N, CA and C atoms as an extended XYZ file, in Angstrom:
429
Properties=species:S:1:pos:R:3:atomname:S:1:resname:S:1:resid:I:1 pbc="F F F"
N         7.223      -18.025       13.592 N   UNK     1
C         7.187      -16.763       12.875 CA  UNK     1
C         8.440      -16.676       12.001 C   UNK     1
N         9.572      -16.318       12.571 N   UNK     2
C        10.879      -16.336       11.941 CA  UNK     2
C        10.955      -16.065       10.450 C   UNK     2
N        11.452      -17.068        9.721 N   UNK     3
C        11.733      -16.923        8.293 CA  UNK     3
C        10.476      -16.626        7.479 C   UNK     3
N         9.364      -17.307        7.777 N   UNK     4
C         8.125      -17.067        7.033 CA  UNK     4
C         7.669      -15.621        7.185 C   UNK     4
N         7.770      -15.091        8.390 N   UNK     5
C         7.372      -13.714        8.644 CA  UNK     5
C         8.243      -12.748        7.837 C   UNK     5
N         9.535      -12.993        7.806 N   UNK     6
C        10.460      -12.143        7.039 CA  UNK     6
C        10.113      -12.192        5.552 C   UNK     6
N         9.773      -13.376        5.058 N   UNK     7
C         9.393      -13.521        3.654 CA  UNK     7
C         8.104      -12.772        3.338 C   UNK     7
N         7.138      -12.824        4.255 N   UNK     8
C         5.879      -12.089        4.066 CA  UNK     8
C         6.161      -10.600        3.980 C   UNK     8
N         6.963      -10.090        4.895 N   UNK     9
C         7.303       -8.659        4.870 CA  UNK     9
C         8.053       -8.294        3.597 C   UNK     9
N         8.947       -9.163        3.154 N   UNK    10
C         9.694       -8.907        1.920 CA  UNK    10
C         8.744       -8.788        0.739 C   UNK    10
N         7.820       -9.732        0.609 N   UNK    11
C         6.854       -9.691       -0.500 CA  UNK    11
C         5.975       -8.451       -0.414 C   UNK    11
N         5.536       -8.114        0.801 N   UNK    12
C         4.664       -6.956        0.991 CA  UNK    12
C         5.380       -5.671        0.578 C   UNK    12
N         6.592       -5.462        1.057 N   UNK    13
C         7.346       -4.247        0.736 CA  UNK    13
C         7.694       -4.211       -0.748 C   UNK    13
N         7.989       -5.372       -1.329 N   UNK    14
C         8.335       -5.417       -2.744 CA  UNK    14
C         7.165       -4.997       -3.632 C   UNK    14
N         5.932       -5.146       -3.134 N   UNK    15
C         4.777       -4.673       -3.894 CA  UNK    15
C         4.815       -3.148       -4.058 C   UNK    15
N         5.437       -2.470       -3.130 N   UNK    16
C         5.562       -1.011       -3.217 CA  UNK    16
C         6.780       -0.622       -4.054 C   UNK    16
N         7.899       -1.270       -3.791 N   UNK    17
C         9.150       -0.839       -4.419 CA  UNK    17
C         9.350       -1.433       -5.807 C   UNK    17
N         8.847       -2.650       -6.021 N   UNK    18
C         9.108       -3.399       -7.252 CA  UNK    18
C        10.612       -3.474       -7.530 C   UNK    18
N        11.381       -3.526       -6.462 N   UNK    19
C        12.841       -3.527       -6.556 CA  UNK    19
C        13.371       -4.360       -5.388 C   UNK    19
N        13.883       -5.556       -5.681 N   UNK    20
C        14.290       -6.481       -4.625 CA  UNK    20
C        15.426       -5.934       -3.766 C   UNK    20
N        16.377       -5.232       -4.374 N   UNK    21
C        17.484       -4.676       -3.595 CA  UNK    21
C        16.982       -3.580       -2.655 C   UNK    21
N        16.132       -2.692       -3.173 N   UNK    22
C        15.584       -1.635       -2.324 CA  UNK    22
C        14.749       -2.240       -1.194 C   UNK    22
N        13.979       -3.273       -1.504 N   UNK    23
C        13.187       -3.953       -0.480 CA  UNK    23
C        14.083       -4.496        0.621 C   UNK    23
N        15.165       -5.172        0.238 N   UNK    24
C        16.095       -5.728        1.226 CA  UNK    24
C        16.709       -4.614        2.080 C   UNK    24
N        17.067       -3.500        1.450 N   UNK    25
C        17.637       -2.360        2.186 CA  UNK    25
C        16.629       -1.789        3.183 C   UNK    25
N        15.372       -1.656        2.747 N   UNK    26
C        14.328       -1.114        3.629 CA  UNK    26
C        14.148       -2.010        4.842 C   UNK    26
N        14.081       -3.321        4.608 N   UNK    27
C        13.917       -4.251        5.731 CA  UNK    27
C        15.104       -4.211        6.668 C   UNK    27
N        16.297       -4.188        6.110 N   UNK    28
C        17.508       -4.157        6.931 CA  UNK    28
C        17.558       -2.902        7.804 C   UNK    28
N        17.228       -1.764        7.215 N   UNK    29
C        17.331       -0.491        7.930 CA  UNK    29
C        16.167       -0.245        8.885 C   UNK    29
N        15.002       -0.847        8.619 N   UNK    30
C        13.794       -0.485        9.364 CA  UNK    30
C        13.145       -1.638       10.115 C   UNK    30
N        13.792       -2.804       10.149 N   UNK    31
C        13.142       -3.987       10.720 CA  UNK    31
C        12.678       -3.744       12.155 C   UNK    31
N        13.534       -3.157       12.967 N   UNK    32
C        13.178       -2.937       14.373 CA  UNK    32
C        11.946       -2.034       14.514 C   UNK    32
N        11.889       -0.958       13.726 N   UNK    33
C        10.739       -0.060       13.784 CA  UNK    33
C         9.475       -0.733       13.244 C   UNK    33
N         9.638       -1.582       12.236 N   UNK    34
C         8.484       -2.245       11.633 CA  UNK    34
C         7.829       -3.204       12.629 C   UNK    34
N         8.630       -3.943       13.369 N   UNK    35
C         8.068       -4.949       14.276 CA  UNK    35
C         8.014       -4.465       15.721 C   UNK    35
N         8.144       -3.184       15.951 N   UNK    36
C         8.142       -2.651       17.309 CA  UNK    36
C         6.903       -3.082       18.079 C   UNK    36
N         7.087       -3.369       19.349 N   UNK    37
C         6.020       -3.756       20.283 CA  UNK    37
C         5.354       -5.085       19.951 C   UNK    37
N         5.966       -5.874       19.082 N   UNK    38
C         5.320       -7.133       18.696 CA  UNK    38
C         5.184       -8.096       19.879 C   UNK    38
N         6.075       -8.016       20.854 N   UNK    39
C         6.010       -8.930       21.996 CA  UNK    39
C         4.984       -8.515       23.030 C   UNK    39
N         4.428       -7.324       22.907 N   UNK    40
C         3.454       -6.838       23.882 CA  UNK    40
C         2.039       -7.301       23.571 C   UNK    40
N         1.812       -7.815       22.390 N   UNK    41
C         0.504       -8.305       21.989 CA  UNK    41
C         0.688       -9.563       21.167 C   UNK    41
N        -0.429      -10.210       20.879 N   UNK    42
C        -0.327      -11.395       20.025 CA  UNK    42
C         0.037      -10.967       18.610 C   UNK    42
N         0.608      -11.896       17.862 N   UNK    43
C         1.021      -11.605       16.499 CA  UNK    43
C        -0.164      -11.143       15.662 C   UNK    43
N        -1.295      -11.820       15.765 N   UNK    44
C        -2.462      -11.467       14.954 CA  UNK    44
C        -2.978      -10.073       15.282 C   UNK    44
N        -2.906       -9.692       16.547 N   UNK    45
C        -3.338       -8.341       16.929 CA  UNK    45
C        -2.386       -7.286       16.370 C   UNK    45
N        -1.113       -7.610       16.304 N   UNK    46
C        -0.113       -6.634       15.864 CA  UNK    46
C         0.086       -6.617       14.352 C   UNK    46
N        -0.371       -7.646       13.642 N   UNK    47
C        -0.065       -7.765       12.220 CA  UNK    47
C        -0.495       -6.551       11.401 C   UNK    47
N        -1.734       -6.014       11.581 N   UNK    48
C        -2.089       -4.801       10.807 CA  UNK    48
C        -1.131       -3.642       11.056 C   UNK    48
N        -0.685       -3.460       12.304 N   UNK    49
C         0.244       -2.376       12.605 CA  UNK    49
C         1.616       -2.648       11.989 C   UNK    49
N         2.027       -3.890       11.988 N   UNK    50
C         3.299       -4.259       11.374 CA  UNK    50
C         3.265       -3.940        9.882 C   UNK    50
N         2.166       -4.293        9.220 N   UNK    51
C         2.038       -3.993        7.796 CA  UNK    51
C         2.026       -2.486        7.551 C   UNK    51
N         1.335       -1.755        8.423 N   UNK    52
C         1.318       -0.302        8.263 CA  UNK    52
C         2.719        0.277        8.437 C   UNK    52
N         3.467       -0.228        9.404 N   UNK    53
C         4.844        0.234        9.603 CA  UNK    53
C         5.708       -0.073        8.376 C   UNK    53
N         5.510       -1.251        7.797 N   UNK    54
C         6.263       -1.625        6.591 CA  UNK    54
C         5.878       -0.722        5.431 C   UNK    54
N         4.594       -0.430        5.313 N   UNK    55
C         4.119        0.467        4.246 CA  UNK    55
C         4.742        1.854        4.399 C   UNK    55
N         4.753        2.364        5.629 N   UNK    56
C         5.335        3.688        5.863 CA  UNK    56
C         6.820        3.712        5.508 C   UNK    56
N         7.536        2.657        5.870 N   UNK    57
C         8.962        2.590        5.551 CA  UNK    57
C         9.165        2.569        4.041 C   UNK    57
N         8.337        1.798        3.336 N   UNK    58
C         8.458        1.730        1.876 CA  UNK    58
C         8.143        3.078        1.239 C   UNK    58
N         7.057        3.707        1.668 N   UNK    59
C         6.678        4.994        1.086 CA  UNK    59
C         7.722        6.065        1.379 C   UNK    59
N         8.326        6.005        2.562 N   UNK    60
C         9.379        6.966        2.895 CA  UNK    60
C        10.568        6.792        1.938 C   UNK    60
N        10.911        5.544        1.651 N   UNK    61
C        12.035        5.270        0.741 CA  UNK    61
C        11.717        5.698       -0.690 C   UNK    61
N        10.433        5.682       -1.054 N   UNK    62
C        10.038        6.022       -2.424 CA  UNK    62
C         9.717        7.500       -2.601 C   UNK    62
N         9.648        8.239       -1.502 N   UNK    63
C         9.213        9.637       -1.561 CA  UNK    63
C        10.045       10.429       -2.573 C   UNK    63
N         9.350       11.058       -3.470 N   UNK    64
C        10.015       11.884       -4.458 CA  UNK    64
C        10.467       11.130       -5.704 C   UNK    64
N        10.396        9.804       -5.679 N   UNK    65
C        10.809        9.022       -6.849 CA  UNK    65
C         9.701        9.088       -7.893 C   UNK    65
N        10.064        9.407       -9.113 N   UNK    66
C         9.082        9.565      -10.186 CA  UNK    66
C         8.813        8.211      -10.827 C   UNK    66
N         7.533        7.904      -10.979 N   UNK    67
C         7.134        6.663      -11.644 CA  UNK    67
C         6.483        7.018      -12.959 C   UNK    67
N         7.077        6.539      -14.031 N   UNK    68
C         6.526        6.797      -15.360 CA  UNK    68
C         5.429        5.784      -15.655 C   UNK    68
N         4.515        6.173      -16.538 N   UNK    69
C         3.472        5.241      -16.970 CA  UNK    69
C         2.450        4.984      -15.886 C   UNK    69
N         1.780        3.840      -16.005 N   UNK    70
C         0.727        3.485      -15.060 CA  UNK    70
C         1.302        2.790      -13.838 C   UNK    70
N         0.708        3.081      -12.709 N   UNK    71
C         1.116        2.438      -11.468 CA  UNK    71
C         0.500        1.036      -11.388 C   UNK    71
N        -0.715        0.914      -11.875 N   UNK    72
C        -1.416       -0.365      -11.779 CA  UNK    72
C        -0.824       -1.334      -12.800 C   UNK    72
N        -0.313       -2.450      -12.319 N   UNK    73
C         0.318       -3.429      -13.206 CA  UNK    73
C        -0.281       -4.800      -12.939 C   UNK    73
N         0.059       -5.738      -13.763 N   UNK    74
C        -0.389       -7.114      -13.554 CA  UNK    74
C         0.037       -7.607      -12.173 C   UNK    74
N         1.190       -7.166      -11.739 N   UNK    75
C         1.707       -7.600      -10.445 CA  UNK    75
C         0.780       -7.211       -9.298 C   UNK    75
N         0.080       -6.098       -9.439 N   UNK    76
C        -0.774       -5.601       -8.372 CA  UNK    76
C        -2.139       -6.295       -8.339 C   UNK    76
N        -2.481       -7.050       -9.347 N   UNK    77
C        -3.850       -7.527       -9.438 CA  UNK    77
C        -4.208       -8.618       -8.438 C   UNK    77
N        -3.231       -9.057       -7.627 N   UNK    78
C        -3.593       -9.966       -6.550 CA  UNK    78
C        -4.392       -9.217       -5.491 C   UNK    78
N        -4.261       -7.906       -5.469 N   UNK    79
C        -4.913       -7.137       -4.411 CA  UNK    79
C        -6.427       -7.216       -4.560 C   UNK    79
N        -7.160       -7.228       -3.448 N   UNK    80
C        -8.598       -7.523       -3.486 CA  UNK    80
C        -9.468       -6.394       -4.021 C   UNK    80
N        -9.368       -6.147       -5.303 N   UNK    81
C       -10.289       -5.226       -5.964 CA  UNK    81
C       -10.985       -6.039       -7.039 C   UNK    81
N       -12.297       -5.975       -7.060 N   UNK    82
C       -13.043       -6.843       -7.971 CA  UNK    82
C       -12.800       -6.462       -9.422 C   UNK    82
N       -13.110       -7.392      -10.306 N   UNK    83
C       -12.985       -7.142      -11.737 CA  UNK    83
C       -13.989       -6.103      -12.220 C   UNK    83
N       -14.978       -5.795      -11.394 N   UNK    84
C       -15.957       -4.771      -11.759 CA  UNK    84
C       -15.335       -3.375      -11.745 C   UNK    84
N       -14.215       -3.235      -11.053 N   UNK    85
C       -13.563       -1.933      -10.979 CA  UNK    85
C       -12.877       -1.616      -12.315 C   UNK    85
N       -13.014       -0.384      -12.732 N   UNK    86
C       -12.383        0.035      -13.984 CA  UNK    86
C       -10.877        0.219      -13.779 C   UNK    86
N       -10.157        0.340      -14.871 N   UNK    87
C        -8.720        0.599      -14.774 CA  UNK    87
C        -8.446        1.918      -14.053 C   UNK    87
N        -9.338        2.901      -14.218 N   UNK    88
C        -9.154        4.183      -13.528 CA  UNK    88
C        -9.267        3.989      -12.016 C   UNK    88
N       -10.262        3.198      -11.566 N   UNK    89
C       -10.383        2.909      -10.136 CA  UNK    89
C        -9.095        2.270       -9.617 C   UNK    89
N        -8.600        1.291      -10.353 N   UNK    90
C        -7.403        0.574       -9.923 CA  UNK    90
C        -6.178        1.480       -9.913 C   UNK    90
N        -6.062        2.321      -10.917 N   UNK    91
C        -4.914        3.235      -10.991 CA  UNK    91
C        -4.931        4.214       -9.814 C   UNK    91
N        -6.094        4.771       -9.524 N   UNK    92
C        -6.205        5.731       -8.423 CA  UNK    92
C        -5.894        5.047       -7.095 C   UNK    92
N        -6.439        3.841       -6.893 N   UNK    93
C        -6.163        3.120       -5.650 CA  UNK    93
C        -4.675        2.808       -5.533 C   UNK    93
N        -4.078        2.388       -6.606 N   UNK    94
C        -2.660        2.044       -6.593 CA  UNK    94
C        -1.800        3.271       -6.263 C   UNK    94
N        -2.117        4.393       -6.876 N   UNK    95
C        -1.361        5.617       -6.590 CA  UNK    95
C        -1.520        6.032       -5.126 C   UNK    95
N        -2.706        5.809       -4.575 N   UNK    96
C        -2.949        6.196       -3.184 CA  UNK    96
C        -2.271        5.239       -2.212 C   UNK    96
N        -2.515        3.931       -2.416 N   UNK    97
C        -2.031        2.954       -1.447 CA  UNK    97
C        -0.572        2.571       -1.666 C   UNK    97
N        -0.184        2.335       -2.906 N   UNK    98
C         1.167        1.840       -3.191 CA  UNK    98
C         2.186        2.951       -3.350 C   UNK    98
N         1.762        4.147       -3.695 N   UNK    99
C         2.724        5.237       -3.885 CA  UNK    99
C         2.550        6.358       -2.874 C   UNK    99
N         1.456        6.326       -2.090 N   UNK   100
C         1.271        7.300       -1.028 CA  UNK   100
C         0.953        8.704       -1.503 C   UNK   100
N         0.493        8.852       -2.746 N   UNK   101
C         0.135       10.183       -3.244 CA  UNK   101
C        -1.153       10.661       -2.575 C   UNK   101
N        -1.229       11.957       -2.337 N   UNK   102
C        -2.453       12.541       -1.794 CA  UNK   102
C        -3.508       12.596       -2.894 C   UNK   102
N        -4.748       12.855       -2.494 N   UNK   103
C        -5.814       12.975       -3.492 CA  UNK   103
C        -5.501       14.106       -4.472 C   UNK   103
N        -4.926       15.195       -3.975 N   UNK   104
C        -4.560       16.311       -4.851 CA  UNK   104
C        -3.474       15.903       -5.847 C   UNK   104
N        -2.458       15.192       -5.365 N   UNK   105
C        -1.381       14.740       -6.251 CA  UNK   105
C        -1.899       13.766       -7.312 C   UNK   105
N        -2.819       12.890       -6.911 N   UNK   106
C        -3.409       11.952       -7.876 CA  UNK   106
C        -4.201       12.724       -8.923 C   UNK   106
N        -4.989       13.700       -8.475 N   UNK   107
C        -5.766       14.520       -9.401 CA  UNK   107
C        -4.880       15.246      -10.393 C   UNK   107
N        -3.779       15.794       -9.897 N   UNK   108
C        -2.847       16.498      -10.780 CA  UNK   108
C        -2.254       15.538      -11.813 C   UNK   108
N        -1.856       14.356      -11.367 N   UNK   109
C        -1.230       13.377      -12.256 CA  UNK   109
C        -2.204       12.879      -13.326 C   UNK   109
N        -3.476       12.655      -12.923 N   UNK   110
C        -4.460       12.061      -13.839 CA  UNK   110
C        -5.414       13.092      -14.438 C   UNK   110
N        -5.176       14.363      -14.133 N   UNK   111
C        -6.019       15.459      -14.631 CA  UNK   111
C        -7.481       15.267      -14.223 C   UNK   111
N        -7.681       14.987      -12.935 N   UNK   112
C        -9.013       14.851      -12.345 CA  UNK   112
C        -9.122       15.848      -11.196 C   UNK   112
N       -10.339       16.240      -10.885 N   UNK   113
C       -10.535       17.106       -9.724 CA  UNK   113
C       -10.362       16.277       -8.454 C   UNK   113
N       -10.085       16.965       -7.350 N   UNK   114
C        -9.952       16.274       -6.067 CA  UNK   114
C       -11.251       15.551       -5.737 C   UNK   114
N       -12.379       16.136       -6.086 N   UNK   115
C       -13.685       15.524       -5.834 CA  UNK   115
C       -13.845       14.223       -6.626 C   UNK   115
N       -13.386       14.223       -7.883 N   UNK   116
C       -13.473       13.006       -8.694 CA  UNK   116
C       -12.599       11.906       -8.106 C   UNK   116
N       -11.396       12.262       -7.685 N   UNK   117
C       -10.492       11.283       -7.081 CA  UNK   117
C       -11.128       10.705       -5.829 C   UNK   117
N       -11.683       11.572       -4.987 N   UNK   118
C       -12.317       11.117       -3.748 CA  UNK   118
C       -13.466       10.159       -4.057 C   UNK   118
N       -14.276       10.484       -5.051 N   UNK   119
C       -15.407        9.640       -5.449 CA  UNK   119
C       -14.913        8.249       -5.866 C   UNK   119
N       -13.879        8.211       -6.694 N   UNK   120
C       -13.315        6.922       -7.117 CA  UNK   120
C       -12.811        6.121       -5.909 C   UNK   120
N       -12.080        6.784       -5.009 N   UNK   121
C       -11.530        6.090       -3.851 CA  UNK   121
C       -12.632        5.520       -2.967 C   UNK   121
N       -13.689        6.288       -2.745 N   UNK   122
C       -14.798        5.798       -1.932 CA  UNK   122
C       -15.394        4.540       -2.558 C   UNK   122
N       -15.542        4.535       -3.870 N   UNK   123
C       -16.063        3.343       -4.554 CA  UNK   123
C       -15.149        2.135       -4.347 C   UNK   123
N       -13.846        2.359       -4.421 N   UNK   124
C       -12.905        1.254       -4.225 CA  UNK   124
C       -12.988        0.744       -2.797 C   UNK   124
N       -13.045        1.642       -1.806 N   UNK   125
C       -13.132        1.217       -0.408 CA  UNK   125
C       -14.400        0.398       -0.177 C   UNK   125
N       -15.498        0.816       -0.799 N   UNK   126
C       -16.754        0.048       -0.682 CA  UNK   126
C       -16.590       -1.337       -1.294 C   UNK   126
N       -15.924       -1.400       -2.430 N   UNK   127
C       -15.696       -2.687       -3.088 CA  UNK   127
C       -14.895       -3.613       -2.178 C   UNK   127
N       -13.858       -3.073       -1.551 N   UNK   128
C       -13.040       -3.874       -0.637 CA  UNK   128
C       -13.878       -4.316        0.560 C   UNK   128
N       -14.662       -3.413        1.127 N   UNK   129
C       -15.504       -3.747        2.275 CA  UNK   129
C       -16.529       -4.816        1.929 C   UNK   129
N       -17.084       -4.749        0.735 N   UNK   130
C       -18.070       -5.742        0.305 CA  UNK   130
C       -17.463       -7.127        0.189 C   UNK   130
N       -16.148       -7.187        0.060 N   UNK   131
C       -15.468       -8.484       -0.002 CA  UNK   131
C       -15.007       -8.924        1.389 C   UNK   131
N       -15.492       -8.204        2.408 N   UNK   132
C       -15.162       -8.514        3.799 CA  UNK   132
C       -13.666       -8.439        4.074 C   UNK   132
N       -12.993       -7.577        3.372 N   UNK   133
C       -11.565       -7.355        3.610 CA  UNK   133
C       -11.453       -6.010        4.307 C   UNK   133
N       -11.271       -6.066        5.615 N   UNK   134
C       -11.323       -4.833        6.397 CA  UNK   134
C       -10.000       -4.497        7.069 C   UNK   134
N        -8.991       -5.323        6.913 N   UNK   135
C        -7.758       -5.136        7.664 CA  UNK   135
C        -6.662       -4.459        6.855 C   UNK   135
N        -7.038       -3.591        5.932 N   UNK   136
C        -6.021       -2.816        5.233 CA  UNK   136
C        -5.682       -1.636        6.141 C   UNK   136
N        -4.507       -1.610        6.689 N   UNK   137
C        -4.208       -0.645        7.757 CA  UNK   137
C        -4.155        0.804        7.273 C   UNK   137
N        -4.872        1.663        7.973 N   UNK   138
C        -4.812        3.101        7.759 CA  UNK   138
C        -4.869        3.497        6.287 C   UNK   138
N        -5.801        2.918        5.577 N   UNK   139
C        -5.889        3.154        4.149 CA  UNK   139
C        -6.134        4.629        3.815 C   UNK   139
N        -6.904        5.285        4.657 N   UNK   140
C        -7.255        6.672        4.395 CA  UNK   140
C        -6.238        7.664        4.944 C   UNK   140
N        -5.267        7.163        5.659 N   UNK   141
C        -4.273        8.055        6.272 CA  UNK   141
C        -3.397        8.692        5.209 C   UNK   141
N        -3.181        9.984        5.338 N   UNK   142
C        -2.265       10.675        4.439 CA  UNK   142
C        -0.838       10.449        4.944 C   UNK   142
N         0.007        9.837        4.133 N   UNK   143
C         1.382        9.563        4.585 CA  UNK   143
C         2.158       10.846        4.815 C   UNK   143
C-alpha cells in the first residue's frame, strides 16, 4: 500500500483542490481521519470510505472558496461520464461532486430551478450506473 496509496490519495484530492500545496496540506492535516479503521477491514472493503473521507476533507478545505468560470475542465474529463452527456450535465455534476454545492446552490449559480438541477443529476447518475461504475461514495450525500 504505502507510497502508491499516498499518491492515489494525492491525485484524488488534487482533483477537488486543483492546488498541489493545498492538497499536501489537506493530506498532512487529515491523513489519520481519512484512513481511520483501515486495519479493521480489508483495503478493498475500506477504499470507498477512504475516498469519501478524502472528499469530505477536501470539500471542508474548499468551503466558502469562490470558483470563477466553469467548474468542468479538461482535467475532470477522466471521470466516468459518457460523451453523450452535455456540458451542462458535466458542469452540474462537477459542482455537486467536486465542489460540494447543494442542488439549490447549483441552481442559483446556473440560474436553474432545483427541479431542473435534480433532473440533470439523475441523468448523470444513470449514465454512471450504465457504465457499471457504482463505487462513487455517497454521491447523493449533502456535505
